[in-house]
C-alpha positions, 0 to 999 in steps of 0.5 A: 500500500502506498503512503499518503504522500506518494499518492498525494504527490502523484496527484500533485503533479497530475493536477498541475500544482507543480507549477507552484514550484513543488519539488519532485522529491515528495515521497511521503508525508514524513518527507514533506514534513522533514523538508518543511522543517529543514527549509524552515517553512510551513507545509501548505496542504490543499485538500480537494475532492473529485468533481469539485468545480471550486477545487479546479477553479482554485488550481486553474485560476488562482494558484497559477497566478505568478504572485501566488506561485512566488509566494508559495515557493518562498514560504511553503512546501506545497502538497495536494491530497484528494479526499476521495482517493488519498489517505488524508490524515484524520485531522485534515478530513471533514472540511468543505473543499477546497481547503488549504491547511498551513501546517507547522511541521512540528506543531501542526495546523497554524491556519486554514483557508476554506473555499475558493479564493481569488489571488488577492484573498489567497495572498491575504490568507498566506499573510495571515498564516505567516503572521500567526506562525511567527507569533506562535514561534515567538510565544514558544520562545518566551 
């Protein structure tokens, strides 16, 4: 049986999400988390489902925008999982689709963005996730 990350990575590239700068070495969930920790980045997990027009629109119209792609490359390790075909970790199931989870590789979910977003709204979600992560990390040091 293939791991969560293997199927997620296969779908990642099939869906054109690699246009966001996704690396081709995402072999499983643990490696994605390890890569994020090594690069001092959050994982940006997109959970989608089959037949979801808003999921397709998010990938096609928003995630393909140059500013969005640059922000993802700079700040996140992206991963996509399909809730119909992949083993999505239990804590990331059961939400409306599409949903983006911003995950600290050591502490878990930092922020989430539910539903389709235009580029400006998604960039704002990125900013909110990054601010929340920075605040969480600062508080952990105190």
